[in-house]
C-alpha positions as CSV (number, residue, x, y, z in Angstrom):
1,M,-7.6,13.4,39.2
2,A,-7.0,13.7,35.5
3,N,-5.6,17.0,34.1
4,L,-8.6,18.6,32.4
5,T,-6.7,21.7,31.2
6,A,-7.5,22.3,27.5
7,V,-4.7,21.6,25.2
8,S,-3.4,24.3,22.9
9,V,-0.1,22.7,21.9
10,F,0.6,19.1,20.8
11,L,3.9,17.2,21.0
12,L,4.6,14.9,18.0
13,R,6.4,11.7,18.9
14,G,8.4,11.6,15.7
15,F,9.5,8.8,13.5
16,S,10.5,6.5,16.3
17,A,10.0,6.3,20.1
18,V,13.7,5.2,20.3
19,P,15.9,8.4,20.4
20,E,18.9,6.6,18.8
21,L,16.8,5.9,15.7
22,Q,15.5,9.4,15.2
23,L,18.5,10.8,13.4
24,L,19.0,7.7,11.3
25,S,15.3,7.7,10.2
26,T,15.5,11.5,9.6
27,A,18.5,11.0,7.2
28,I,16.8,8.2,5.4
29,F,13.4,10.0,5.0
30,L,15.2,13.2,3.8
31,L,16.8,11.2,1.0
32,I,13.4,9.6,0.2
33,Y,11.7,13.0,0.2
34,L,14.3,14.5,-2.2
35,A,13.9,11.5,-4.5
36,A,10.1,11.7,-4.5
37,I,10.2,15.5,-5.3
38,L,12.7,14.9,-8.1
39,G,10.6,12.0,-9.5
40,N,7.3,13.7,-9.4
41,V,8.6,17.0,-10.7
42,S,10.2,15.1,-13.6
43,I,6.9,13.5,-14.4
44,M,5.1,16.9,-14.4
45,A,7.8,18.4,-16.6
46,A,7.8,15.6,-19.0
47,V,4.0,15.6,-19.4
48,T,4.0,19.4,-19.8
49,L,6.9,19.6,-22.4
50,D,6.4,16.6,-24.5
51,A,3.5,16.9,-27.0
52,R,3.1,13.1,-27.2
53,L,2.1,13.0,-23.6
54,H,-0.8,15.5,-24.0
55,T,-3.4,12.8,-23.5
56,P,-6.0,12.3,-20.8
57,M,-4.1,9.6,-19.1
58,Y,-1.0,11.7,-18.7
59,F,-3.1,14.8,-17.8
60,F,-4.4,12.8,-14.8
61,L,-0.9,11.6,-14.0
62,K,0.4,15.1,-13.9
63,H,-2.2,16.1,-11.3
64,L,-1.5,12.9,-9.4
65,S,2.2,13.9,-9.2
66,L,1.2,17.3,-8.0
67,V,-0.9,15.8,-5.3
68,D,1.9,13.5,-4.2
69,I,4.3,16.4,-4.0
70,C,1.9,18.5,-1.9
71,S,0.9,15.5,0.3
72,M,4.5,14.7,1.2
73,S,5.4,18.4,1.7
74,T,2.5,18.7,4.1
75,T,3.9,16.3,6.7
76,L,7.5,15.3,6.0
77,P,9.5,18.6,6.0
78,R,8.0,19.6,9.4
79,A,8.7,16.2,10.9
80,L,12.3,16.3,9.6
81,L,12.9,19.8,10.8
82,A,11.4,19.0,14.2
83,T,13.6,16.0,14.7
84,A,16.7,17.9,13.6
85,L,16.0,20.8,15.9
86,G,14.6,18.8,18.7
87,S,11.3,20.8,18.8
88,R,8.3,18.5,18.7
89,A,5.6,21.1,19.5
90,I,2.9,22.0,17.1
91,S,0.0,24.4,17.9
92,L,-3.6,23.3,17.8
93,P,-4.4,25.5,14.7
94,A,-1.3,24.2,12.9
95,C,-2.2,20.6,13.7
96,A,-5.7,21.2,12.4
97,S,-4.3,22.8,9.2
98,Q,-2.0,19.9,8.7
99,L,-4.7,17.3,9.1
100,F,-7.0,19.2,6.8
101,A,-4.4,19.5,4.0
102,F,-3.3,15.8,4.4
103,V,-6.8,14.4,4.3
104,C,-7.8,16.7,1.4
105,L,-4.8,15.6,-0.7
106,G,-5.3,11.9,0.2
107,S,-8.9,12.0,-0.8
108,T,-8.2,14.0,-3.9
109,E,-5.7,11.3,-4.9
110,C,-8.4,8.7,-4.3
111,F,-10.8,10.5,-6.7
112,L,-8.0,11.0,-9.3
113,I,-7.1,7.3,-9.3
114,T,-10.8,6.5,-9.9
115,S,-10.9,8.9,-12.8
116,M,-7.8,7.3,-14.2
117,A,-9.5,3.9,-14.0
118,Y,-12.5,5.3,-15.9
119,D,-10.1,6.7,-18.5
120,R,-8.4,3.4,-19.1
121,C,-11.8,1.6,-19.2
122,L,-13.0,3.9,-22.0
123,A,-9.8,3.7,-23.9
124,I,-10.0,-0.1,-24.1
125,Y,-13.8,-0.7,-24.0
126,Q,-14.9,2.1,-26.4
127,P,-11.8,3.2,-28.3
128,L,-13.8,4.8,-31.1
129,L,-15.7,7.1,-28.7
130,Y,-12.7,7.7,-26.4
131,G,-11.7,11.0,-28.0
132,V,-15.2,12.4,-27.6
133,A,-15.9,11.0,-24.2
134,M,-12.6,12.1,-22.7
135,S,-12.4,15.6,-24.2
136,P,-10.2,18.2,-22.5
137,Q,-13.3,19.7,-20.9
138,T,-14.3,16.3,-19.4
139,C,-10.7,15.9,-18.0
140,V,-10.7,19.3,-16.4
141,S,-14.1,18.7,-14.9
142,L,-13.0,15.4,-13.4
143,V,-9.9,16.9,-11.9
144,A,-11.9,19.9,-10.5
145,A,-14.5,17.5,-9.1
146,A,-11.7,15.5,-7.4
147,W,-10.3,18.6,-5.7
148,A,-13.7,19.9,-4.7
149,S,-14.7,16.5,-3.3
150,G,-11.3,16.3,-1.4
151,L,-11.9,19.7,0.2
152,L,-15.4,18.8,1.3
153,F,-14.3,15.4,2.6
154,S,-11.4,16.9,4.5
155,A,-13.6,19.7,6.0
156,F,-15.9,17.1,7.4
157,H,-13.0,15.0,9.0
158,T,-11.2,18.1,10.4
159,A,-14.4,19.4,12.0
160,N,-15.3,15.9,13.2
161,T,-11.9,15.4,14.9
162,F,-11.3,18.8,16.4
163,S,-14.8,19.2,17.7
164,L,-13.7,16.8,20.4
165,P,-12.2,18.3,23.6
166,F,-8.5,17.7,24.1
167,C,-7.0,17.8,27.6
168,G,-3.7,16.4,28.7
169,P,-1.7,14.3,27.9
170,N,-0.9,16.1,24.7
171,V,1.7,13.7,23.1
172,V,0.6,12.6,19.6
173,D,2.1,9.2,19.0
174,H,2.9,9.9,15.4
175,F,5.2,12.0,13.2
176,F,2.3,14.2,12.0
177,C,-1.3,15.1,13.0
178,D,-3.4,12.2,11.9
179,I,-7.0,11.2,12.8
180,P,-6.5,7.9,14.8
181,P,-3.8,9.1,17.2
182,L,-5.6,12.4,17.8
183,M,-8.9,10.7,18.6
184,R,-7.1,8.7,21.2
185,L,-6.2,11.9,23.0
186,A,-9.7,13.2,23.3
187,C,-10.9,13.5,26.9
188,A,-14.5,12.7,26.0
189,N,-16.2,9.7,24.5
190,A,-15.2,9.7,20.8
191,D,-17.4,6.7,19.8
192,A,-19.9,8.8,17.9
193,H,-17.2,10.9,16.2
194,E,-15.3,7.7,15.3
195,A,-18.5,6.1,13.9
196,A,-19.3,9.2,11.8
197,G,-15.8,9.4,10.4
198,F,-15.7,5.6,9.8
199,A,-19.0,5.8,7.9
200,A,-17.9,8.8,5.8
201,S,-14.6,7.2,4.9
202,G,-16.2,3.9,4.2
203,C,-18.7,5.4,1.8
204,I,-16.2,7.4,-0.1
205,I,-13.3,4.8,-0.2
206,M,-15.6,1.9,-0.9
207,S,-17.5,3.8,-3.6
208,C,-14.2,4.8,-5.4
209,F,-12.8,1.3,-4.9
210,A,-16.0,-0.3,-6.3
211,L,-16.0,2.0,-9.4
212,T,-12.3,1.2,-9.9
213,V,-13.0,-2.6,-9.7
214,L,-15.9,-2.3,-12.1
215,S,-13.7,-0.5,-14.6
216,Y,-11.1,-3.2,-14.4
217,V,-13.8,-5.9,-14.7
218,R,-14.9,-4.2,-17.9
219,I,-11.3,-3.9,-19.0
220,L,-10.5,-7.6,-18.3
221,A,-13.7,-8.7,-20.1
222,T,-12.7,-6.7,-23.2
223,V,-9.1,-7.9,-23.1
224,L,-10.2,-11.5,-23.0
225,R,-12.2,-11.1,-26.1
226,I,-9.1,-10.1,-28.1
227,R,-8.0,-13.1,-30.1
228,S,-4.3,-12.6,-30.4
229,A,-2.0,-12.9,-27.3
230,A,0.0,-9.9,-28.5
231,G,-3.1,-7.8,-28.7
232,R,-4.3,-8.8,-25.3
233,W,-0.9,-7.9,-23.8
234,K,-0.7,-4.6,-25.6
235,A,-4.2,-3.6,-24.4
236,F,-3.6,-4.7,-20.8
237,S,-0.1,-3.1,-20.6
238,T,-1.7,0.3,-21.0
239,C,-3.3,0.1,-17.6
240,S,-0.7,-2.1,-15.7
241,S,1.0,0.9,-14.2
242,H,-2.3,2.3,-12.9
243,L,-3.3,-1.1,-11.5
244,A,0.0,-1.1,-9.5
245,T,-0.8,2.3,-8.2
246,V,-4.3,1.2,-7.2
247,L,-3.0,-1.8,-5.3
248,L,-0.4,0.3,-3.5
249,F,-2.8,3.1,-2.6
250,Y,-5.7,1.0,-1.3
251,G,-3.4,-1.6,0.3
252,T,-1.5,0.8,2.4
253,G,-4.3,3.3,3.1
254,S,-7.0,0.8,4.2
255,S,-4.7,-0.7,6.8
256,A,-4.5,2.7,8.6
257,Y,-8.1,4.1,8.3
258,M,-10.4,1.2,8.0
259,Q,-10.1,-0.1,11.6
260,P,-11.5,1.0,14.9
261,T,-9.5,3.5,17.1
262,A,-9.6,1.0,20.0
263,R,-7.5,-1.4,17.9
264,Y,-5.1,1.3,16.8
265,S,-1.4,0.5,17.5
266,P,0.9,3.5,17.5
267,L,3.8,1.4,16.0
268,Q,1.6,-0.1,13.3
269,G,0.1,3.4,12.7
270,R,3.5,4.9,12.1
271,M,4.6,2.0,9.9
272,A,1.4,2.3,7.8
273,A,1.8,6.0,7.5
274,V,5.4,5.6,6.2
275,F,4.0,3.4,3.4
276,Y,0.9,5.5,2.3
277,S,2.3,9.0,2.9
278,I,6.0,8.5,2.0
279,L,6.7,5.4,0.0
280,T,3.6,5.5,-2.2
281,P,4.3,9.0,-3.6
282,T,7.9,8.0,-4.1
283,L,7.2,4.9,-6.0
284,N,4.5,6.3,-8.3
285,P,7.0,8.0,-10.6
286,L,9.0,4.8,-10.9
287,I,5.8,2.8,-11.6
288,Y,4.8,5.1,-14.5
289,S,8.2,5.5,-16.0
290,L,10.0,2.1,-15.9
291,R,7.6,0.3,-18.3
292,N,6.4,3.2,-20.3
293,K,8.3,3.9,-23.5
294,D,6.7,7.3,-24.1
295,M,7.5,8.5,-20.6
296,K,11.1,7.2,-20.7
297,G,11.5,9.0,-24.0
298,A,10.2,12.3,-22.6
299,L,12.5,12.0,-19.5
300,W,15.4,11.2,-21.8
301,K,14.8,14.5,-23.6
302,I,14.8,16.4,-20.4
303,Y,17.9,14.9,-18.6
304,L,20.0,12.7,-20.9
305,R,19.9,14.2,-24.4
306,P,23.1,16.1,-25.3
307,R,22.8,19.7,-26.0
308,C,23.6,20.3,-29.7
309,R,24.2,23.3,-31.8
310,P,24.5,23.5,-35.6
311,R,27.5,21.5,-37.0
312,T,30.4,23.4,-38.5
313,R,33.7,22.3,-40.1
314,R,35.7,23.4,-37.1
315,D,33.9,21.1,-34.7
316,P,36.2,18.2,-33.8
317,E,33.6,16.3,-31.8
318,V,30.4,15.4,-33.4
319,H,27.3,13.7,-31.9
320,P,26.2,10.6,-33.9
321,R,22.9,12.4,-34.7
322,G,24.9,14.9,-36.8
323,C,25.2,17.9,-34.6
324,A,28.1,19.3,-32.7
325,L,28.3,18.9,-28.9
326,A,27.8,22.1,-27.0
């Protein structure tokens, strides 16, 4: 007879089912986490300190970096600590809180990416009205709507998942509490809950994706009407970084959440989670800084510019810009 004792504690499998790979994966993911935090904090600092980056596009980018930091910090530090200490247990309330925070941040990122596509569309399609349409009040409203929508979407998914009864076994085949592996542990028929969650996710994700695609269709049509090749390249290059983020976000996230639980593979689920919850937040700062002269200039000011003081006659070493090295 199956054990029908209600579960109050879950056991997370970790990064790998092979014990020998746990410590190696922990060391690798720790380095990736530190790199992601440094990259996203740098983006936020650059946008905040450099007046040239006080535009709607970088305003959204700063909030995207904040979401990426919070999203990774929701799952990865606990997983790293649990692997290092050998303690895989997580209580039911802590598991529900982790799921709520992760889904909230993921859906907020989805809405932010859609807002960024709308911003790029207005900048290219209606440049004369761009300053009025994307006023500071509009930008703040879009970000607030993204956070509010993320909270509502996450509340639904958390309630939909944890309204199911859980009774042994209690091993979550993942390195954090996520929807597909938790639904597989339910000791009741989860088809209705799965269908409701799939419908809600499909509506939200497909709506955001459709709006993003429509924005890029408008952008492409506008760019193709530009006569000079240099003009076309300059116009399209302003949204190339965002397009890379869109492809990375939807490409990795859809593989994990847009398939039935019956077809869920624990190994594939962990691999997909590594991409959408770890690698995507790590790569976003690189995507927005490598090909962006303004961002590279702002980062140069923060990290690489020598500290100067007024030049005097006694200074033997002088920076080429005409100031003495501190």
